[in-house]
N, C-alpha and C positions, 0 to 999 in steps of 0.2 A: 840579673838586671844590670843595665849599664848606668843607671842613675839619671838618665835624661828623660824629661817629661815629654810625652807625646800629646800634641794638641787634640782636643776633643771638640765636638760641635760641628757646625756647618763649614763646608769648604769655602775658602775665600774666593770672591769672584775673580775671574780671569781679567788681568789688566792689559791695557794697550802696551805695545812695545816701548812707548816713551814713558810708561808708568802712570799715565793720567787716566782716570775714569775706568769704566769697564768696557771691554771690547764689544760686548753685545749691545750695551746701551748707546754707544756712540757710532755704531756702524752705519755707513751710508751705502754699503755694498749690497744690502738685501732689504727687502720689504719696503715700507713707506719711505725710508731714507733714500733708497734708490729712485723711487718715483719722483720724490721731491727734487733731487738733483737733476734728474732727466728733464723735468718740466722747466726748471730754471735754466738749464743749458739750452733747451729749445727756445725759450723766450729771449735768452741772450742773443742767439743767432737771429731770430725773427725781428726783434725790436732793433737790434744793432744794424742789420742789413737795411731795414726800412728807414731808420733814422739816417744812416750813412747816405743812402740814395737821396733822401729828401734834402739833407744839408748840402750835398754837392749840386743837385740839379734845380732845387726850388727854394733855397734858403730865404730869398727876399719875399716870398709869398707869405710866410708865417714863421719868422725866426724864433719866436718864443715857443710855439708849439713843437717845432722840429728840434729845438734845443732840449726841450723837456723830454721828448722821445729818446734823444741820445743819452740824456741823464738816466732815464729809466733803464735803458740798455746797459749802461755802466753799472747800475745797482744790481741788475740781474747777473752780470759777469762777476761782480764781487761776491754775490751770494753763492753762485755756483762754485767758485774757487774756495771760498771760506768753508762751505759744507764738505767739499772734497778733502780739504786739508785738516778738517776738524777744528777750525778756528771759530769756536762757538760764539764768542763775544762779538767778533766781527760780523758773523752771520746774524746774530740777534739785532745788532745796531742797524745793519742793512735792511732787515725785515721791518724794523720800526720806521726807517726812512721810507721804504716802499709803501707801507700802509699809510703813513702820513701823506705821502705824495699822491697816492690814488684817491684818498679822501678829499684832500684840498683841491687838487686839479679836477676831480670828478664833480665836486660841488660847485666850484668856480665855473666850470664849463656848462653847467646846467643853468646857473643864475646870471652869468655874464657871458653868454655865448659869443658875443662880438670880440671878446678877448682872445678867442681861439678860432680864427677863421679856418683852420685845418685841425683835424683831430690828432691827438697824441695817443700814446699807448694807454694813458690813464684817463683820457676824456670820458665823460659820463660813466665813470667807475669801470672803465675797461670794456664797455659794451661792444666795441669793435673786435674784441678778443674773447667774446662770450663770457664776460665778467670774470675771467680767470685772474686778471691783475688785482681784483678786489678780494677774491677768495684765497689766492696763493699766499700772501703774507700772513693771513690768519692761520692757515694750515702750517706754514713754516714756523710761526711763533709757537703754535701748539706743540709741534714736533720737537722743537728746540727746548722748550720749557719742560715738557714731559720727560725727555731724555736727560735733562739736567737733574730733575728730581730723582731719576733712577740711579744716578751716580751716587 
């Protein structure tokens, strides 16, 4: 015997190349993570294109609504990039901003409809987008927090 002890027990989890977390827990390249990133990427494009067009062609009609749509698109872009880069804190904060925005704007648009002469992405809790803007941050927070616990 050479006198060196060999480790016993379970194999250590595989780490990311940067040494943080486990590769399986943080991956957005497969499963639910891939779906989440894909939906956020789609909403980045959809909300961004819509808001851009509205801001350029009809800003005077509803500046608050169109600016909120542009803000929502920015949040979706930040979330997409944060998830792809593994920036979990940024993604978590962005999800919380998104959820707060959809709840506040959704409630406000129901009870003070004259404040929003035109719909935003978050108006009436995202009803114009099949309520996906309401469900998406909840799923995002669940995924982020579940995977954080797995690390």
